[in-house]
C-alpha distance (Angstrom), angle and dihedral (degrees) to the residues before:
residue distance angle dihedral
X1 . . .
X2 3.79 . .
X3 3.79 105.2 .
X4 3.80 124.8 -170.9
X5 3.76 116.9 -150.8
X6 3.82 106.8 -162.9
X7 3.79 106.2 -169.3
X8 3.80 133.1 173.1
X9 3.80 91.8 -150.6
X10 3.78 132.2 35.4
X11 3.78 143.8 143.9
X12 2.96 134.2 -6.1
X13 3.83 86.1 31.6
X14 3.77 106.9 76.3
X15 3.79 122.7 -148.4
X16 3.80 138.0 120.6
X17 3.78 93.6 -78.9
X18 3.79 93.9 50.3
X19 3.81 91.7 49.6
X20 3.80 92.1 46.6
X21 3.84 92.6 49.6
X22 3.79 94.6 47.4
X23 3.82 95.2 44.2
X24 3.79 92.4 47.2
X25 3.81 93.3 46.7
X26 3.81 90.8 52.8
X27 3.81 91.7 48.9
X28 3.79 93.4 49.9
X29 3.81 91.4 46.7
X30 3.82 88.6 51.6
X31 3.82 85.9 58.8
X32 3.81 90.7 56.1
X33 3.82 101.7 -96.6
X34 3.83 128.4 129.8
X35 3.80 112.0 -123.3
X36 3.79 118.8 -165.2
X37 3.78 116.6 -164.7
X38 3.77 120.1 -153.6
X39 3.80 111.3 -168.8
X40 3.84 144.1 144.2
X41 3.78 118.2 -71.6
X42 3.81 118.0 -112.2
X43 3.81 116.4 -157.7
X44 3.82 115.5 -111.2
X45 3.79 93.4 1.0
X46 3.81 112.9 140.9
X47 3.79 113.0 -141.7
X48 3.80 116.5 -117.0
X49 3.80 99.2 -166.4
X50 3.79 142.4 36.1
X51 3.81 126.8 -105.1
X52 3.81 96.6 37.3
X53 3.81 117.8 139.6
X54 3.78 118.1 -167.0
X55 3.80 127.4 -158.2
X56 3.78 124.4 -153.5
X57 3.80 109.7 -93.5
X58 3.77 144.7 -179.4
X59 3.79 128.2 -139.2
X60 3.79 115.0 -112.9
X61 3.82 118.5 -135.4
X62 3.82 116.9 -107.3
X63 3.82 89.8 9.6
X64 3.81 99.8 115.2
X65 3.79 94.1 -131.3
X66 3.84 103.1 -28.2
X67 3.79 113.0 138.5
X68 3.79 127.9 -160.7
X69 3.82 115.0 -137.4
X70 3.81 119.4 -131.6
X71 3.79 115.9 -141.3
X72 3.78 96.0 -141.3
X73 3.82 124.4 156.4
X74 3.81 93.8 -98.5
X75 3.79 132.5 142.7
X76 3.83 95.1 -96.1
X77 3.81 91.1 54.5
X78 3.80 91.7 52.7
X79 3.82 90.4 48.2
X80 3.80 91.3 52.0
X81 3.80 92.7 52.5
X82 3.82 88.7 51.4
X83 3.85 95.3 56.0
X84 3.80 113.3 106.5
X85 3.82 96.9 -131.7
X86 3.80 120.2 -176.0
X87 3.81 91.9 -161.4
X88 3.79 138.6 -3.7
X89 3.82 123.5 -138.0
X90 3.78 117.2 -165.1
X91 3.80 125.8 -152.8
X92 3.82 106.7 -169.3
X93 3.78 124.8 -161.4
X94 3.79 100.9 162.6
X95 3.82 98.7 -71.5
X96 3.79 134.5 109.0
X97 3.81 102.4 -108.2
X98 3.79 93.7 85.4
X99 3.84 88.3 54.6
X100 3.82 86.8 52.9
X101 3.80 86.7 53.1
X102 3.80 90.4 54.7
X103 3.82 91.6 48.2
X104 3.83 91.4 48.5
X105 3.80 93.2 48.0
X106 3.81 91.8 49.9
X107 3.81 91.7 46.9
X108 3.83 91.7 51.3
X109 3.82 93.3 37.4
X110 3.78 92.9 -127.4
X111 3.81 130.4 133.3
X112 3.79 121.4 -80.7
X113 3.78 119.5 -157.9
X114 3.79 125.2 178.9
X115 3.82 132.6 -160.7
X116 3.80 108.5 -147.3
X117 3.82 98.2 -141.2
X118 3.78 100.3 160.8
X119 3.82 136.5 47.5
X120 3.80 90.9 -133.6
X121 3.82 92.9 -172.2
X122 3.84 88.4 67.0
X123 3.82 91.4 63.2
X124 3.83 105.3 52.1
X125 3.82 90.1 109.2
X126 3.79 87.8 74.3
X127 3.82 90.9 65.4
X128 3.80 109.4 74.8
X129 3.82 90.5 -39.0
X130 3.81 91.8 -61.1
X131 3.81 92.9 -67.4
X132 3.82 96.1 117.5
X133 3.81 106.0 31.9
X134 3.80 116.9 36.0
X135 3.85 130.2 -171.8
X136 3.83 94.3 -101.8
X137 3.81 90.9 55.5
X138 3.81 90.5 50.9
X139 3.81 90.2 50.1
X140 3.81 89.9 51.1
X141 3.83 93.5 49.9
X142 3.82 90.6 45.5
X143 3.82 89.0 54.7
X144 3.84 92.1 49.5
X145 3.78 94.8 49.2
X146 3.83 95.0 36.4
X147 3.77 91.4 59.4
X148 3.82 90.3 57.0
X149 3.80 94.4 58.6
X150 3.78 127.3 97.6
X151 3.78 93.4 -141.0
X152 3.77 139.9 -3.5
X153 3.80 127.9 -150.9
X154 3.79 118.2 -153.1
X155 3.82 116.4 -165.2
X156 3.84 91.4 -146.5
X157 3.78 142.2 15.0
X158 3.80 91.0 -107.0
X159 3.82 90.7 58.3
X160 3.82 91.3 51.3
X161 3.77 91.4 49.5
X162 3.80 92.5 51.9
X163 3.82 93.5 46.7
X164 3.83 89.9 51.9
X165 3.80 89.2 49.6
X166 3.83 89.2 59.1
X167 3.82 88.9 60.0
X168 3.81 99.4 -101.9
X169 3.82 110.4 158.2
X170 3.80 100.3 -179.6
X171 3.86 120.8 107.8
X172 3.80 111.7 -78.1
X173 3.81 122.7 -168.7
X174 3.78 127.4 -172.7
X175 3.81 111.8 -126.2
X176 3.81 120.7 155.9
X177 3.80 116.2 -136.7
X178 3.76 104.4 -107.4
X179 3.79 129.2 -135.3
X180 3.80 132.6 -150.0
X181 3.79 98.6 -108.4
X182 3.80 91.1 -170.3
X183 3.82 89.5 70.5
X184 3.80 89.8 67.1
X185 3.77 100.9 45.9
X186 3.83 127.5 101.5
X187 3.79 95.2 -0.4
X188 3.79 117.5 169.6
X189 3.83 112.9 -115.6
X190 3.79 125.9 -131.8
X191 3.85 105.1 64.7
X192 3.83 96.2 107.8
X193 3.82 95.9 37.0
X194 3.83 90.4 52.8
X195 3.77 92.6 45.5
X196 3.81 93.5 51.9
X197 3.83 96.2 29.3
X198 3.79 92.2 -123.3
X199 3.81 121.6 171.2
X200 3.80 119.1 -121.3
X201 3.79 92.0 -112.0
X202 3.82 91.8 61.2
X203 3.79 113.7 103.0
X204 3.78 111.8 -142.4
X205 3.79 122.8 -141.0
X206 3.79 107.6 -168.1
X207 3.80 130.4 -158.4
X208 3.82 122.6 178.4
X209 3.78 112.4 -169.7
X210 3.79 143.6 119.1
X211 3.78 108.1 -90.6
X212 3.81 95.0 -120.0
X213 3.77 130.7 124.6
X214 3.80 93.2 -106.3
X215 3.85 91.2 61.3
X216 3.83 93.5 60.8
X217 3.79 94.5 -141.0
X218 3.79 88.1 155.1
X219 3.84 87.7 67.6
X220 3.82 89.2 53.4
X221 3.80 91.6 51.6
X222 3.81 93.4 47.8
X223 3.81 90.8 48.2
X224 3.80 90.5 47.9
X225 3.84 90.2 55.3
X226 3.84 87.1 62.4
X227 3.79 91.6 46.6
X228 3.79 93.8 47.7
X229 3.80 91.1 50.4
X230 3.80 90.0 59.5
X231 3.78 96.7 35.0
X232 3.84 111.5 29.3
X233 3.81 92.3 -179.1
X234 3.84 90.6 72.2
X235 3.82 126.6 100.2
X236 3.78 130.6 -169.4
X237 3.81 117.1 -137.7
X238 3.79 118.0 -164.0
X239 3.79 118.9 -163.2
X240 3.79 115.6 -167.1
X241 3.75 142.7 51.6
X242 3.77 137.9 -119.0
X243 3.80 147.5 137.0
X244 3.83 92.2 -78.9
X245 3.80 92.8 62.5
X246 3.81 96.7 103.0
X247 3.80 92.5 45.5
X248 3.76 90.4 51.3
X249 3.80 92.2 48.8
X250 3.80 89.5 51.6
X251 3.82 89.7 49.8
X252 3.83 90.7 53.9
X253 3.83 88.2 50.4
X254 3.78 92.8 49.5
X255 3.81 89.3 51.6
X256 3.84 89.7 48.1
X257 3.82 92.9 -124.3
X258 3.82 98.6 105.9
X259 3.84 92.3 116.9
X260 3.81 90.2 57.7
X261 3.83 97.9 44.8
X262 3.82 115.7 80.5
X263 3.80 120.5 -161.4
X264 3.79 102.8 -160.7
X265 3.78 99.4 171.9
X266 3.82 119.2 -150.1
X267 3.78 117.9 -14.9
X268 3.78 122.2 -163.1
X269 3.78 109.6 -93.4
X270 3.79 92.2 -126.0
X271 3.80 87.8 65.1
X272 3.82 96.3 47.1
X273 3.83 94.1 92.1
X274 3.84 87.5 55.6
X275 3.82 88.8 52.7
X276 3.81 92.2 53.6
X277 3.80 90.3 47.3
X278 3.81 90.9 66.9
X279 3.81 96.8 44.1
X280 3.81 122.2 105.1
X281 3.79 94.0 -168.4
X282 3.82 137.1 8.8
X283 3.82 115.1 -139.9
X284 3.78 125.4 -166.2
X285 3.79 135.8 169.9
X286 3.84 107.0 171.0
X287 3.79 116.8 126.7
X288 3.80 95.2 -178.0
X289 3.81 95.5 80.0
X290 3.78 126.4 117.7
X291 3.81 88.6 -160.5
X292 3.81 114.1 -25.3
X293 3.80 107.7 -128.7
X294 3.81 91.1 -165.8
X295 3.79 87.7 67.0
X296 3.79 90.5 56.5
X297 3.79 91.4 45.9
X298 3.79 91.6 51.9
X299 3.83 92.5 49.3
X300 3.81 91.3 46.6
X301 3.81 86.6 55.1
X302 3.80 90.9 53.5
X303 3.81 93.1 -108.9
X304 3.84 116.0 140.8
X305 3.80 116.0 -130.6
X306 3.79 133.9 -137.8
X307 3.82 110.8 -171.0
X308 3.78 139.8 162.0
X309 3.80 109.8 -92.2
X310 3.80 112.0 -92.3
X311 3.81 132.6 156.3
X312 3.82 91.8 -126.2
X313 3.80 89.1 70.3
X314 3.81 92.1 56.0
X315 3.79 107.9 126.7
X316 3.80 91.3 14.0
X317 3.78 105.7 68.8
X318 3.79 114.9 37.4
X319 3.80 109.3 -167.9
X320 3.79 110.8 -124.2
X321 3.81 92.7 17.2
X322 3.81 112.6 61.8
X323 3.79 99.3 -5.4
X324 3.78 142.8 -41.8
X325 3.80 138.5 -83.3
X326 3.80 111.2 -148.3
X327 3.79 140.3 -175.5
X328 3.83 106.9 -147.6
X329 3.79 144.2 17.2
X330 3.82 94.4 -96.7
X331 3.80 93.0 53.6
X332 3.81 89.9 41.9
X333 3.83 90.1 57.2
X334 3.76 94.4 43.5
X335 3.79 94.1 51.5
X336 3.80 92.8 45.0
X337 3.81 90.9 52.3
X338 3.80 90.5 48.9
X339 3.83 90.8 57.8
X340 3.79 101.6 40.3
X341 3.80 98.1 41.5
X342 3.80 97.9 47.0
X343 3.80 111.9 66.9
X344 3.83 97.6 -166.7
X345 3.79 90.2 49.5
X346 3.80 92.3 48.6
X347 3.79 92.3 49.3
X348 3.81 92.3 49.1
X349 3.81 92.0 48.0
X350 3.80 91.3 47.3
X351 3.80 92.7 53.0
X352 3.80 92.1 46.6
X353 3.81 89.9 47.6
X354 3.81 92.7 61.5
X355 3.83 92.4 46.0
X356 3.82 94.2 46.9
X357 3.80 94.1 57.6
X358 3.80 97.7 52.7
X359 3.84 91.3 90.8
X360 3.81 89.2 61.6
X361 3.82 96.6 60.7
X362 3.80 116.4 142.3
X363 3.81 90.5 -127.8
X364 3.79 90.3 65.5
X365 3.80 91.5 46.9
X366 3.80 92.3 50.3
X367 3.80 92.7 49.0
X368 3.79 91.2 52.4
X369 3.81 92.3 48.0
X370 3.78 91.3 49.6
X371 3.83 91.3 55.6
X372 3.80 91.7 43.4
X373 3.79 92.7 51.1
X374 3.81 91.6 50.2
X375 3.80 91.1 49.0
X376 3.83 93.6 49.8
X377 3.81 93.2 46.4
X378 3.81 91.8 53.4
X379 3.78 92.2 46.8
X380 3.81 91.3 50.2
X381 3.80 91.2 50.5
X382 3.82 91.8 51.0
X383 3.80 95.4 46.6
X384 3.82 101.4 33.9
X385 3.79 96.1 98.5
X386 3.76 97.5 50.2
X387 3.81 102.3 29.2
X388 3.80 115.3 100.0
X389 3.77 119.6 -139.4
X390 3.83 108.2 -104.8
X391 3.74 115.8 -125.2
X392 3.80 132.6 -164.3
X393 3.82 111.6 -110.4
X394 3.83 108.5 -103.8
X395 3.82 91.9 -137.1
X396 3.83 89.5 55.5
X397 3.80 92.3 51.8
X398 3.83 91.4 49.3
X399 3.80 89.7 49.2
X400 3.81 91.9 52.1
X401 3.82 93.4 46.3
X402 3.82 89.2 49.0
X403 3.80 90.1 54.5
X404 3.79 92.4 50.7
X405 3.80 92.0 46.9
X406 3.85 91.9 50.4
X407 3.81 93.7 50.0
X408 3.82 91.7 44.7
X409 3.81 91.9 51.0
X410 3.82 91.3 49.2
X411 3.79 90.9 49.0
X412 3.84 93.5 50.6
X413 3.80 90.9 49.7
X414 3.89 93.2 55.9
């Protein structure tokens, strides 16, 4: 099959969607398919793979590297329209490329399936401080577009439940984004300790996340202050960057733990398995995830996890087996100390962590997608002659535009 991956974010920008797209593309290609990736153009980036088509883009403010593609009549756009896709798979992150995927699929009369990777309503504060686009408007737009799709993939049950609550009536199937577990096996230790010059007796608590408000890294730092008080040989290592970095550094200073909190910025993804290899515990507090691939990566590396309780981790973290799900800072600290200060417990959790993540292998994900694609293509062929093209109700579009205009006017008057 010729499969079009239309994604709003891709290499060199690293986040969960990028990793999911690249890993899935490789797995499908290993099964003999041709995967074409349509993504924003990044200046001076040298392409690492074939069949990638880049659209002119602009960098968004406060986005830590995210670029918005412009659908201009350029050569790449004409090339994309000319590709004989069998199916198009969208990977939205708040940009326009996945809308281009919908337009292309409708033009070619082929199936369009979307994986809902991101709770877009959790990120409106990045657009003019949330004064123009609000969460309710995003929910409304998601409903409009969602009901035009042939099929929707939700990484977790919680995502499916939320999409249904918007009023989406199209078929939704739960399919976790898989990871290549082989990338996290038998990794030599020492990379992170050498980089930060940490002694062997230091216990490393690791958190990999964008340093934005929605990731709740401040909760991790506050919880770590309780952990460090009881166990002074612990350090917190933060991998990632974002506009909250300075605020988080000041928080660590205020809590008098700045010498034990390491802000490492972005680390090349090829080195991330080496980072996990040195960690004693992975800590996470975000409640804006649709799945949380970093959790799977940590478990695949044999690193137990303590995270804030969230339905998206159902079936991933089993409290008392491969980690703990907690409700507050006090419980967070208590559970973390239980794991890192009890060697038999840590060893048991580590072993269970590796076993628990096997069901999330990318090979299983690719096999399911292959069968799904084949099914949707056959259905489209059977129904193409009698199926009418779905259209968004004009009144709904006017209502949405009116909402945007009202919020924009209010913002400009402030």
